[in-house]
N, C-alpha and C positions, 0 to 999 in steps of 0.2 A: 332681725329685730333691731330697731334703732333706739338708742338712748342718747339724750343730749350730752354734749361734751362735758358740761359743768357737773352733771350727775355722775358720770364716769369718774371724773377727777375727785369729786367729793368721796365716793366710795373708796377709791385708791388711797387718797390721803389719810383717811380715817382707819386704815388697816396698816399698821406698822409692819414692814416686810420682815424684820427680824423676828417679831412675835409670831407671825404666820408661819414662816419657814422653820422656826424652832420646833413646831409641832410635827414636822416631817424629818428634819435633819438635825443631828446633834452638832451644835455650833460652838466654837470656841473663839473668844475675842483675841485678836492679834493686831495691835496698833489701833487704828480707827475702824477697822473692818472685822467681820466675823468669818471664820473659815470652817469648813466641814467636808466630809466625803460627798462627792457629787451624786445626787440621786438619779442622774440621767445616763451615767456610764459607770463601769466598774473601775475602781481605782483604790490604791493602798495609801497614797499620800494625799492629804486634803488639798484640792485645787479649786474648790467651790467657794467663792467669795460672796458675802452679802454686805452691802454698804448701807448703813443707816443714813448717811449723809445724802447719797444719791437715791435711796429707796429702790435699789436695783440689786439683782444677783447676776453673777457671771462666773462661768467655769473656764479656767485657763487651760483645762485639759481637752474638753470636747466642744467648747464654744457656745454652750447653751447660755442664754442670758435674757433678761427682761425685768419686768416689774412684778408686783404682787399678783396682778390679775393673770399675767401669762404664766406665772409659776403654777397656779392652780390648773390652768388650761393644759399645761404640759404634763404636770405630775398626775393629775386625776383624769386627763383626757376629757375635760369639760369643754363645751362650747363657750364662746364669749358670754352669752347671756347667762348660762348656768354658773360660770365662775363669778360673774358680777352679782348674781342673786345670792350666792353663798356668802360673799364678802359683805354685801349690803346687810344681810341678816346678822352677820357677826358684829357689824359696827352700829346696828340700829338705824340704818338709813332706809327710808321707805322709797322704793322705786316707783316711778309713775306707772300707772296702768297703761299697758301697750294696747293700742287700737288694732284689733284684728278685723279683717273683712269677715263677712258671714261664713264664706267658704273656708277661710283659714281657721276660724274658731271651731267649726264643725270637725275639720281634719285634726286639729290639736286635741280636741276632746276625745275623738275616736282613738287616736294614738294612745292617749292616757288610759282609756278603758281597756284597750287590748293588752297593754302592759300589766294592768291589774289582773286581768283574767289569766295571762300566762303565769304570773307569780302564784296565783291560786292553784293553777294546774300543777305547777312544779311541787308545791307543798302537798297537794293531793297524791301525786305519784310517789313522793318520798314516804308519805304516811302508809300507802298501800304496800310498799316494799317491806315494811316492818310489821305487817299484819299476817295472819295465817295464810290468807289467799296470795300473799306475795312471797311465800317461802321459796318457790321455784326461782324467782328473780334474785332473791337474796343469796341463795346457794350458788347461782351462776356467778355472781360477783365475788363471792368468797372463794369459789373454785378458781377464779382468775387471780387469786391471791391479793385482792384488794382489802385493805383494812377498813374498819368502821369509820375511822377518821377520814380516810380518803373518800369513802362513800358519802359522808356528810359534807366534806369540802366541795365536792362536785355536784351535790344535790341529786345523786342518782336515785332512780325510782322504778316503779313497776306499774304498767297499765294492765288492769285485770282482764281475765278471759272473757267476761261478759262485754258486749259490744256497745253499751250505752251508759256505763257507770259514770264517766266524767261528765257526759252531757246532762244527766239527771242531777249531778252534784252542782253544776254551774247554773242550771235552771233554778235550783233551790236557793241559790245565792242571789237570784233576781235578774239574771241576764237573759234577754230574749233571743229568739232565733236570728233576728236581724243583725245582731252584733256577733253572735256565736259563729255564724257561717263565715265571718271574716277573720276568725282566729287561726284557721288552719287546723283546729283541734277536732272539729266535728264536721260531718257532711250532712247538710240539710237537703233531702231529696223528696220527690213525690211519694216514693214507697216508704218513707220514714226517715228518721234522723238517727245517725249512729256515730260512734267515736272513730276518728281516723286511726288512733293507736289503741290496740288491744292485744293482750297476751305478748307484751314486749317489755324488755328492760328499757328504761328511759334515761336519756342524757339531755338535761336542760342545756340549751345554748344561750350563752350570755354575751352581751356586748361589752365594750371596754369599761363601761360604767356599772358592771355587775347587774344589769337588768336582763331578765329572761325575755328573749325575743323569739325563741323557737325551740324545737325539740328534735332529737334523733331517737329512733327506737329500733332495737334489735329483737327480732322475733324469737320466741322460745319454741324450740322444736324445728320442724322442717317446713314451716310455712314460708310463703313468699309475699313480698320481697324480703330478703334477709334483713336489709337495713332500709328504714323508711325515715325520711326527713320531712319537717314541716314544709308546706308550699310557701311561695313568696306571699308576703302579706304587707300591710302598711308599715309594719315595724321590722320585718325580716327580709333581708336581701342577702342570700347566701353567697353571692359573688363579692360582697363588701364586708364580710365578717370572717373571723377565724376562731375556731374552737380553742379555748384555753388562753386567748390573748388577754383576757381580763386579769389573769394571774401573771402571765409571762411578761407583760409590760413593766411590772415592778421588779423583775429579776435584776440582779446587779451584774449579770454576765454581759459581755460585750457583743454576744451573738444570740440569735434565736434559732432553735431547732424546729424545722418544719417536717411534719410527717403526714401520713394519710388518714389515720383513723382515730376515733375518740379514745379507744382503749390504749392506743400507743401513747397518746398525750397523757392520759391518766397514769399509766405505768411509769412513764418517765418522771412525772411530777412526784409520784410516790417514792421513786428512787432518788429523789433530790435534784432532778433536772427540771426546775420550775420555769424554765424558759422555752418550753415546748408548746407548739401550736399545730393545728391541722386545718386543712380546708374542709368545707362542709359538703362532702359527697359529690363534689364537682371538680373539674380540672382547675388548677391554680389560675387565678385571674390577675389582670393588671391592677384592678382595684385593690386586691389583697396585697399585692406587692407595694403599692403606694401606702397602704395602711401600715405595713411592716416598716417602711422607710421612716415613719414617724418615731420609731423606737430603736432602730439598729441600722448599722451599715453592713452587717455580715449575717448571712443565713447559711446554716448547715443543713442540707437536705438529708433526711433520714428515712427516705421512702423505702418501700418493700424491695427486696433484692430480686424479685421475679421480673419477668419481662414487662408486665404492666407498670411496675414501680420504676424501672429504668426509663420507659417511655414517658412517664409522668415527670421524672427528673429532667429529661431532655426538653420537655415543654416548658418547665418552670425556669430553667437557667436563663434563657434570653429575656424572659419577662422580668426577672429580678435585675438583670444587667441593665435593662432599659431605664429603670428608676435609680440606678447608681448603687445597687447593693452587690457587694462581693459575695460570691457563692462558692461553697465547698460541698463535696458529696461524701457521706460517711458509708463505709462498707459494713454491711451486716452479716455477710457470709461467715459461717455456713447457715445462718438462721434467716428466717423470712422477714421478720419485722422487729422493731425495737422492743416490743413487749416480750416476744419470744427470746430475743437476745439477752435481755436483762434477767429474765427468769433463769436462763441456763448459765450465763457467764458472770452476772453480777454487775453492780454499778461501777466498780473500779475498772473493769474491762471495757465497759461502755465509754467511760471517760477517756481511756486510752485511744479508743476508736475515734473519738471526737478530735483529739489532738492530732491524729494521723489522717484526718479527713482530706480527701484529694481535691486539688484545684479543679474547678468545674470544667475548664477548657481541656485539661489533661484527661478528665473523665470522659468528655465527649470524644476525644481522640481514641481512647480505649474502646469505647462502644463502636465507633466507626470501624475500627480494626476488625471487628467480628464479621464484617461483611466480605472479607477478602481471605482467600487461601494463600497465605504468604509463602508457602512452599513453591508456588508457581511463580516464576519470574515475571510473567505478564501481569498477574494479579498483584504482585508486590509493587510493581511500577505504578499500577493504577492506584494502589493505596497511598504511595508517596505523593502522587499528583493530587489526590483528594485531601491529604494533609496540608500540602502547600496551598491549595485553594482555600481551605478553611483558615489558615494563618493570615490570609489577606483580609479577614474580618477586622483585624486591628489596623486602624487608620494611622495611628502614630508609629513612625518608623522605629523609635527606640523601644516602645512596648512590644512591637512585633518581633524585633530582634531578640528580646528577652525570652519570648515564647518559642522562637525558633530554637534557641539554645536548650530550653527545657524539654521541648518535644524531641529534639535530636537525641538528647541524653536518655529520655524515657523509652524511646522506640528504637534505640541503637542505629540511628541514621547519622552518618558523618555530617557534622554541623555545616561545614563549607558547602557540601553538596546540597543540603536542604536549603541553605540560604540562597544559593544560585538559582535553584528551582523556583523558590518563592519570588525572587527578584524578576526572573524571566516572566513568570505569570503576571506579576504586578505591572511590568512594563507593557505587556499586551493589553492590560486593562487600564493603563494610565495611572497607576498607583506608584508613589515615590518609593524607590528601593530602600531596603533596610540597611543603609550604610552607616558606619559609625565614625566617619572622618570628622574631625573637629574643625579644621580650617583647610581650605583649598581653593584653588581658582576655578573649580569645575562646577560651582553652584551649590555644592553640599555644605558650604560654610554658612548657608542661610539659616540652618538650625541654630548655630551659635549666635548669629545676629538676632534672631527672634528671641532666643533665650535672654540675651543681654537687654533687649528692649523690655521683656517681661519683668526682669529683675529691677530695671529702672522704674517701670510703672509701679511695681509692688513697693519699692522704696518710697516713692512719692505718696502713695496711698498710706503707707505706714506713718510718714511724717504728719499727714493730715489727721490721722487717728490720734497720734501722740499729742498734737496741739489741742485737739478737742478735749481729750482726757485731762490735759494739764489745766485748761480753762475751767473745766467742771470741778476738778479737785481744788484749784486755787483761784477763785474768781478775781482776786486782786491783780492777777496777771493781765486782765483785759486792759488795764491802764498802761501796762508796759508795751503793749503792741498797738495801742491806739494810733491811728494814722499810718500804720505800717501794714497790718494785715486785717482784713475784714472778711465777711462771709463770701464776698465775690471772689476771693482768692482760693476757695475750695472748689475745684473744677469737676471732680467726679460728681455726676448728677445727684446721687443719694447723699454724698457728703455735703454738697452745696445746700441741699434742702434742709438737712439737719443743722448745718452751721447757721443758716438764716434764722432758724428758730432759737438756737443758742444765743446768738448775738442780740436778737430782738428781746428775748426774755431777760437777758442781762440788763438791757437798757431800761426795761420796766421794773427792774429790781426783783424779779421773780424767776430766777433760773432754776428749773426743775426738770432734770433729765428723765425721771420716771414718767412725767406727764408728756414729755416730747415723744417718748417711745409709743404712747397710746395711739399716735397718729398712724403708726405702721402695723397695727395689730391684725389687720385683715390680710397682710401679705407676709407669710412666714419667713421667706428668704430675706426680704428687706428688713423685717423685724430683727432677725438674728444679726444682720450686718450692722444695723443701727445700734444695737446693744453693744457690739464690739467697739464702736466708735468712742464709747465712754469708758472703756475698760482696757485700753492699751497698757502694756507693762511699762511703768515709769522708772524702774530700777531704783527703788528707794534707798538701796545700799550705797548709792553714789554720795560722795562728800559734797559740800556746798559748791566748791569750785567746779567740780565735774558736772553738777546739775546746772550751773550757770552756762557752761559750755554747751551741754546737751540741749538746753532750751533755745539758746541762740542759733545753734545749727538747725534745729527743727523749724524755727521761724524762717530762717534763710531759705531752706529747701522749699517750704510752702510758697513763699513769695517769689522765689526764682522761677519755679515751675509756672506760676501764674503769669509772670512777665514774659516767659518764653512763649506761652500760648498766645498771649496778647500780641507779641511781635509777629507771629505767624498769621494773625488775622488782621494786622494793621493795613488800612486802605490808603493812607496818605503819609507824606513825609513828616508832617507835624506830629502825628501820633507816634510814628516810629522814633523820632528824636526824643520825645518825652519818655518813651519806654527805655531807650538807651540811657538817658540820664538817671532813671530810677534803678536800672541795673547797675550802673556805676556806683550809685549811692550805697548799694548793698555791701560793697567791699569795705566800707568804713562804718557799717552799722554796729552800734553797741547797745546791748540790752542787758539789764541786770534783773535778777529775780528777787533781789533783796527788798 
């Protein structure tokens, strides 16, 4: 959905970021900015900064940053149009009507109606649970030790024994068969129409915006299937949603607990572990991993301790690793699932198990070990070879060596022997050995060289971030660097793009970092990096002389790097001579921030 840039900017500028974020985070003014506990990660000391001058927020702990629009998008998991609409209504700005094609309008209207019907169905199931005909379902939940508050929080319900109750109810509300057949709640067939769910306790499935998009139902008695989920619909894709994420995403924990079943999620939430989620009756998917990545960098798998649970964990680990999520595995033994564990051992014992959760790679090695009879020397050798081969999954030599040490200790294998075995296999497959030499003439000093280059590049990027932040904080400094540094001296592509806008806006007398950020709103990675460009730490504790020196050093580093790159690209002697003169001039450059 497209809105003109001037409309987006009007909405953003008419919603003061301090006022909006104050509705979510307790802020305290310190100097020119406001600080509070970051809502996007768990912390004890406030590192979440909100700048009324920049109309931006930034967390120095986790790196979350942006303007008022992206705050709502990140906190509420709204899409851009949804966040813009909320803020437009708040500020009294009328958004232009969006032109839909006929097909888009039909699809949008149908989605809206399906959401309405699902909400009605959820309320209907909840009502039935508390009627005489729902006594069996209510007793089931109470026998599972769920409180009335928990039943209400998760909207748990009951589908009656008769097979067309819900259908008749929805028909009475005015919905025809043509839309009801697309809800996944009823089956419209030649021999008649009947409910998909009957004689079941019901679990409404909500998306991250708390909208009911589907249902899960557990049969009462011995009927089959034991668990039944809504089919795929226009609003429900089970591979792209997670049960309980609407609550877990607002948890202040640094990690998310992933389990297998609805009851496990509910039991953990009731016990105080409100960061628990579950997949929806299918194997864990890459789309679900990408969804989790929006909210955490760490997942603790709390899958069932039986064979199926172990296999599910082994499937999930590489999927989570692929999106950059660190994974640990919690042991539930001697109990089968989190619900059973908490009932028998209590919340404190479960918390201890969370703290002791095993590194996912070491868990994989333990599972691998079960396939070998280690009393047999031949089998033991095969196990060691299998371990060495698996250690080669780590492409970075240093990381691989760290895991060699950890595995050697956990499996009682001599470290040097295991390292030699891994290196031997690695050489056969063309993988760099896990050596730890810092410098030598045998080629292994390349690690040190590449590290030094990376440190230098990071230092240059930091200098460019510092200079951009300085210019945003103190626009009078543009005059100090005039004729010395301009946007062309910022060589990193993103930094260059941002610097061009910063310098152009300054020339127009309208320097607005929050508006600049809006240009990157469709690219999450670029958006975060651009936000960081305006929020480098300037060490305000420095005295005036120290600040003068720091500013001069920053300008020099940015300009020197620019001239160094220019000299490498120079194509004639005249260009090179001019660059050499500019490089020499830097040695006598004087800049004051007074």
